[in-house]
Steps between C-alpha positions, in 0.01 A plus 500: 500500500594793724154501660520125552833530675380788717191306603707192562743697717214620719418140580869421540537786746207364703667158498829654610325678789350169611845336486640792701233446766587129509867590549412738784291226663794258487721757673267530800407131529635304798780749563558355846486136390849450359791450736658823622841402376867571572527834313170629635609415855805716440268777381317491834832493685620813316183706538488402868835674547706190582823382346577134440785535749249598767282204408790255526617644830150481643386165363820311575554663837162359605596139451149377567304737280134492412312569182347803669848635579614465137192691389603801709764567232217529246332777701619856555806527719413693815595863449611444140483781248514531124877541513529150651340345191730697269803416715413127498488498121809716455737293713369150424303500174592801289398318181149603609466881501259632764202650312269198510591417859441857616159506333413158641600606851257792484235269350533248782500776759167620361318173432659220701755224474307206355625315193197627307579862583872466427441341161217737408742787438669299224157427356419871488828563320409222254179690418710805407681285243199512267473880447879522474504225237218671309694828505818331381319326213337823387839674497671208328238372254241783485240220503234438762441151354860397572476664843189299589655182363809554718280564806303181435820294471650649815176478700499119494876449468584234762834652599352848545209370708731297724734791571205736549421299814856510636597723792795620294567798274463340158149626421617852584811442289281407204308826546821703504641322194184573301458852636859608438495343152176677406635828636818455293305444178278799570802716579666395173180579309426840657851598616359717779697576815216408736466155340873439529475590869213251537722238338787579737283455807335186358843347436620596848190335644590186308857515635365519854278199433749242369870510418459341154322817388850606403479258206167652397667841500779361280239375254338844495836662431582265214157563350532879518845514342411261218183698425705820505763333276769544768487877469505732798163642400265697723312181586823316580617785724160511672523124558849530649389776734190306606682175560773693681237653729354157574847367589561803720176429686610138545850592621429442873415136438792457259733616777332261742543213255870582455549518874334161551617338176640193671156426645346562157735238355412259779124534459517462121782244496263209445437627146861404416430131564510317168230252399527205261429600143181294475352652818605850394341472155186343645462785748545752220226332296263489798562862598414620151197275475366617836412832340202319347477148642563345841326186625758423766587176321848594377645166610281316250698475172189495283421859599835628375367486143239760598771731631701443185199600286460814708869575441452463123208744513711752694792469256261554208346801676841665528579414137163638384542818702848566363384416147184712492505763774673839461852528641394707802260219607706187458820667616339594832373144558835344406713738707278450805540124463870492411625756751332325792558137396843476335694642800352215705525228236853560370675455840291186558623354173865607534565458874202296612216615720124534515438875482302476177261230620375686807141593401484818710804638313329457163201734516633747239546202267151370579355840409697502173357158413144615569541816295631302202228234524229767543624673184508172309149391601346843443651532154400150396147527634428841348682480166520141385275314258194326641652152543824636645303733725301207638820304567658787691179565690516136608864540605415812702208317661724206592756732661231670707342167599842358591551795732154468655540126561849551643384774738199293604722210603758711683233703681371184669842370607668566835844504339652542153841503335533872578546408868836334416670367816176540700300294250478199733428695818124429501572127478773521765278700735209261455725206592643676806159614621383136500808372685506401866620794713740607220835669559704661219876501555749685280812713502572845363671459163322171434158661478372772270364762737261642243360155439465443874302826530285387208433167669404675824186637332375144446595323823271450797609636842566146624808472274811581707838622377855432619730732304872468565729778382808292415536155340567220577178416677574307819211556737187304415220549753351182635122499483218280387417701191617485139826681428581641156801658334405789273734676258675492165852419625489178700853358472646660818184412691489149358867432583461615860186292546658186359793543740249513784327183376195665349368455151287725283240394249405728208130589500440799270714772341709663777345271762654196670374306800739421782495148641702324764715212389840406375658744255506394142 
């Protein structure tokens, strides 16, 4: 039986390598095809050395702007230096530490400013996820089979592939979560000073990548002290010194965050907005299911049963891991999940909000899910009776195929749910580009500037802009072309237009057409 399993694993490993290659192919396919959305436009703004204040002052000072003029804020600011990028983040968006943006600035300086180049850095970081995941699995499970199973699941995971193609820091964050976690487990196992130092720098790197790394560090701390039975042992002391060093290295950004805390609250304030219970629970179900399955058909009720089945599999995987794995294994998976999910979920439930349904906040939880499912499938496939083994092989095959089909569909689309408020921009741009001598009119405060920058990538030069700094909108240029109102806050604009005997007709999300006539 041992020879049979060894021979079988050789073929499994070959299959896993093929799946890994498929996952890599998905990450590099059509990377410039999807809309360069709101958040990515902000990425370009930051690495260019601009602040949003500078953009607003420039764009709205030039009342009759052009698409070409908006795009200047997506290119390097004349004379800008690295400190301008860091300063822009510190004073306006301190929830995003500077490491990824600094690296991307150098990357763009070297290779160019195209969408393909900008997104390619995230893709390279997504490749580093695989060796880091393999290392973590070897430290946690001491099993190459489980490591390869986890790699196969992550390679074609729809949510990981989608974020791998984003000009944001989440692929790098995944690398730092896995790397710091593997370093922690190795440091606990060997208890050598040099490994604890590696852990400290890995954790500091994670801090400088995304602010929610603090929750990952909390999970690590809980794990260490439970393993050490809440004693101040040599390992516990070494952990405290290492984590203290990582916090010391991160102190400059902590001070910056404190100094600009009001802006931090403003930029993250939208997460406090409560959602109806049915929408909240639906989003939770979809976010979990997207680890393995994502056809972009979430609005179709019949597909919710698939997500519910995936949820049942995940729940069973956690139960099986807790029931059968040693304490040091299941405790690590559970603490990583709980420490990074509960602090987001509990305030949502008690006070209302949507922190826990933001997919990019959930990557530690996604990794916990994949580790538990990889352990479940590997154990069932290698140790079960023949009939049970065949059933679980079929389940593993279905999960992989679901991921491949999902990634195939999303790779051919020009937009996807991940683009959020910019989801409809390709459709909006296509409509405007076909219009007769189109003019976009809007006011500051009634338009999302990031979404406007996103739209500028898709519009033809013939589309003109009239951006007014203060509502209400009173001046409407008289011309023979089509005039449109663009924005996500139309009431002040609508009221002023009705008073001036205009009417607006809704066309697409965030887009209304202005027509002469009696107000209604």
